[in-house]
N, C-alpha and C positions, 0 to 999 in steps of 0.2 A: 177662791170663792167657796162658800158653803151654803147649805139650805137647812131649814128647820121644819120638821114635821109638826104642824099645829095640833094634830090629834095626840101625838106623843107628849107635847107640852102640856096639853090640857089634863092629861091623866096622871102625870107623875114627873119625877125629876128627869131631866134630860142630860145626857152626856154624849157629846159628839166631838168630832175632830175636824180640823181644817189645816191646810198647808199654806204658809206664807213665806216667800223668799227662801225656800229650801229648808225651812224648819217646820216641824209639826207641833201644833198647839192643841192641847187637850182642854176643852171647854165644858163647863158644868154650871147649871143653875137649878134652883129648886122649882117645885111645881108652882105654876102661875095659872091657876084656874080662872082668875078674873080677867086675864089678858090672853085669850087664846090666839089672837091673830098677830098682835105685835107686842113683843115683850121687851122690857128694859132689863138689862142684866144688872142684878143687884150686886153680885160679886161672881167672880169666876176664878178658876185655878188653871194655871198654865204650866205644863211640864215640857221642858225642852230636851232635846237629844234623846229621843226615844227610838223610833224604828230605824231611821236611816243611820243614826250613830251606832246603834246595835249591829246593823248590817255591816257598817264600815269596820267595826271592831272584830266582827266575825270574819270578815274578808281578810283583814290584816293577820289575825291569828291563824287563819287557814294558810295564807302565804308563808307566814313564819314557820308553820309546821311543815309545809311543803319544802321550804328551804332546808330545814333540819333533816328531813327525809332524804333530800337530794345529796346533802353533805355526807350523810351516813352511807348512802349508796355509793358515793364517790370514794369515800374512804374504804369501803368494802371492796370496790373494784380495784383500787390501787393495791390493797393488801393481797387480793387474788392474783393481780399481775405480778407482784413481787414474789409471791409463793410459786407462781408458774415459772418465773425466771430462775428462782433458786432451784426448783426441781429440774429445770432444763440444764442448769449449770452442773448439778450433781450428776445427771445422766452423761453430760459431756465429759466430766472428769472421770467417771467410771469407765466410759468408753476409751478415753485416752490411756487410762491405766491398763486396760485390757489389751489395747493395741501395743502399748510399750512392752507389756509382758510377753505378748506374742512375738514382737520383734526381737526381744532378748532371747526368747527360746529358739527362734528361727535363725538368728545370727550366729555364725560360726565363731566360736571362742578359740582362744589360744590352746586350751587343752584339747579341743577337737582337732585342731591342726597338728598338735603333737601326736595324737592317736593315728591320724591319717598318714603322717610322715614316718611312723615307726618302722615300716619295712625298709626304708632307704637308710643304709648305714652312714651315708655321707651327709644327710640332712640333719641340721640342728635347728629346732624352732625356738627362737628367743622372743619373749614378750616385748612389745614395743616400749613399755615403760622401763624394762631392764636395759634396753639398748640406749635409752636416753637418760639413764640414771646419772646423778652427779655425786661427787665425793665431798664429804664434809670435812671442814678444816684443812683444805688443801691436800688431803690424802689422795693417792692415786695407786691403782693396781699396777704391779709390774707386768711385763709381757707374759712371764711364766704363770703368774696367778690368774691373769685374764684368760689365758688359754685353758687353764684348769677349770675355771668357772664355767666356761662353755661346755667342757667335757662332763662336768658333774651334772649340769642340766640335762644333757643328753642321756647320761647314765640313769638318772632318776626317772625319765620317761613320763608316762601319764600320771605317776604318783608324785610328781614334783610339787604339787600344791597341797598334798596331804601332810598332816601332822604325824610324821613317822620318821624312823631312823633309816637312812640309806647306808649302803656299804659298797666299797669297791676295793679289790685287792691291789697291793702295790705292784704286782706283776703286770696288771692291765695298764696301769699308769706308766710303768717303765717301758712298756712296748711302744707307747706313744711319745714320751718325752725323752727317753734314754738318759734319764738323770738318776742320781743316787737317791736312796730313800730319804736321806737327810734333806736334800733339796726339795723333794716332793712334800715332806712334812712341813718344811718352812713355807712353801706356797700355800698349803692348807691353812696354816696358822695365820697367814696374811689375809686370807678370805675371812677367817674368824674374827680378826681384829679390825678390819676396815669397815667404817661406817659410811653408808650411802644414804642419799635422800632421793625420793621419787615424787613426782607430781601425780596426784590422784583426784578423782571426782567422786563426791559422795552420792548416795542414792537420791538426794534432793537436788542434785546438779551443782552443788557448791564445790569449787576446787579447794584442795588442801595438800599440804606436804607431809609425807610420812618418812621417818628416818629410822634406821636400824642397821645392824650388821648383816653381812651376807649369810654367814653360817652362825647359828646360835649355839650349837653343841658339836664338839669334835672329840672322838676317841681314837687313839692310835695304839696299835699293838706293837710289841717290841720288834725292832728291826731284825733281830736274830732269827725270828720264825720265818720259815720258807713261805708259808701261806698267810703272812701278815696282811692285814687289811686296815683300811681307814673307815670308820663309821662317823657319819655326819648327819646333821639336821639343818634344813634351811630355816632361817628366822621367820618369825610371824610376818614381818614386813614383806619378805620375798614371797611367801605363800599367798598373802593377800593380793599382792600385785599380780601374780600369775593367775590366780583363780578368777579375778575380775577383768582380766585383759581380754580385749576383743580385736586387737591388731598385733601383728607379730612380723618378725623377719625370718625368712628361711635362708640360713647361711650354710656354707660348705665347710665340713669338718676338715677336709684337706687344705682348703684355703686358710682357715684359721690357724692350723698348725704350721703353715708355710711362711706366715708373715714373720719378718725379722725386726719389726719395730712396733712398740705398743701404740704409737700414734697411728700407724697403718691399720692395726686391728680395730681401734676405736672408730676411725673414719669409715672403715669397711662395714662395721655393724650399723653405723648411722646411715650410710648410703643403701645398705641392703633393705632397710625399712622403707625407703623411698623409691627404690629402683623401678617398681611397677606402677607408680602413680602417674597421673596424667601430667602433672607439672614436672619439669625437668631441671629446675634451678631453684635455689633458695638463698636469700641474703642472710648472712650471719655476721654479727659484730665480733670484734677481736676478743672481747672478754668471753662471749659465748663460745667462740672457736676454741679458746684455751680450755674451757670447761668440757667442750665436746671431745677434744683430743686427750683430755686427762693430763694436761701439763701441770706439774707441781707448782704450788704457790711460790712466787718470787723468781721463777725461771722463765726464760724466753719472753721477757717483757718487751723487747725491741721487735718491731715488725720484720726486719731483715733476718734476725735470728730465728724467729718463729717460722718464717717462710723457708729458709735454707735448711734448718735442722729438723723440722717437723712436717710442714705441709708438702714441700716438694718431694721428699722421700716417700711420704704416705701415698701421694697421688701416683708416683711412679710404680710402687708396688701393687697398688690396686689395679692399675691399667695392665700390669703384667700377669696378674694371677686371678683376678675376679671375673665374674660373668658380665660385668658392665665396665664402662670406661667413665672417667671423671676428669674434671678440670676446674680451675678457679680463676677468678679475675678480681683484682683489688678494687675496693670501692673507696674513693677519696672524698674527704671534706676539706676543700682547699688544697693544701700540699700534704696533709696528713692522711694516712691510710686509716680509715675508721672501721672497715670490715671487708669481707670478701663475699663474692657471689659464687657459690659452688654449683656446678652444673654436672649432670650425669645423663647416661643413656645406655640402653642395652646393646650388647655386642651382637654382630651378625654371626652366622653359622661358622664362617671361616675363623673369625677371631675367637669364638668359643672353643673350637677344636684346638687352636693354638694354645689357649690358656690351659685346657685340660692336659695337653701333652706336656706343658711346662710343670704342672702339678705332679705328673707321673715321673718326671725326671728327678735325679738326686739334687740336693741343695747345692752341692759343690759346683761352682762356676755360675750360679744363678745371677749374681750381681753383674758379672761380665756379660752374660747373655742379655740382661736387661739393658745394659749400657751399649750393647751392640759391639763390644770389643772382640767377642769370639769370631764373628763374621769378618771383622776387619783384619784380625790376625790370619784367618784362613785365606782371605783374599790377598793379603800381603805375601804369604808363603807361596801362593800360586803364581803371583806376579814375579817373585824372585826366581822361582823354578823356571818360568818361561824365559826370563832374561838370561839366566845361566845357560839354558839350552841353546839360545840364539847368539851367545857370545862368540866373537870371531877368534881365530887362532887355536881352537880346540878341535882336534880331529877325533870325532866320535868313533871312527872305524879302527883307530889304533888299538892294539892289545893293551897298551898301558892305560887307556882311558875307557875301557869297556866297563859297563855298569856291573857292579859286583853281584847284582841279582840276576843278570842275564846268564844264559847257559854258556859254559866255556869261558866264563869271565875270570877264571882264576889266573893271576899273573904268573909268569915264569919264575921259577925259584933258582937261586944260585946253585952252583955245583956243590955237592956234598950235603944239601939240605933235603931231607926226606919229606 
């Protein structure tokens, strides 16, 4: 509905608006002075979509702008959240690196253990990686070279990981091995020519294998000199292994020098690295066992030969001389032996004392003592002496049967004998 002011119509043109069915109509007519009360529209002009449409467009634009603002704020919030997460991750990584560095600094290294064990002349600290080293191309150290390797590590001491030349007189080695200088020189050259491989872990935690000789440089003075010595340098591989090592085995110098089989020495080193662990057994495949013992390639392929010629003698020697005892049990797959379970444990005080006494005794008769033959012979002699003493028909009081060690036991001499 709309209304018209007659006074306004009478005095001039009129422009008014009215609303019909949700649309706004703009009406205009000219001055009609002759018809002040009721006017007939001669013509009019209607304009559609004015105020409400403008309001709708403004509302839509406002909503669209608001949506764009919200999207912008959402993107800014997500960016801020990602930046916060990234900063938190960086702080976590920095803290982890700091903790790892502190742990590495606080953790005892092999070199620290070497320094602490220096006052004990019987202790040899061997890096765990050296204990479990493997020989390349089927090479294996002889018993003499393996013992010499342990002695050279002990002789180098805390400077074993340094890039320097070490020296040791022939006389010192001869006191230990009681071998000729030619034999000692041959053992040194064996260490110089044998290539080994060790498993290492990079600073990023990635495992890798490093290979190299044991000794990188060797100098030998003429054997004719009384004070001749051997000068040697450990290879870069050995120095890297020892410098980065954080686990080690404390082995006995006397036990190392007392072993009579290279398989016994290799197994002794392997067990020394595990003797103080919580676990007391480990499963080893036959191939790994051959590598562990240092069996040359192509030898002892049969399980019975490996057991009788390498494993049984090694276990017997270790139980006789070491500070721990060991045993093994075959692991079968069907009817075939696929591996062994090696078990170990520390000896009690009485067993330790017995092992130390055996190390103090000379090597002569050690195999018989290990096999129990010495006690058997002594018991047999004692039994025979008792049976002879209790044998019938022998008068122990007769002068002819007196013990020659007893007083007055000298028998009567024939006439004419002074």
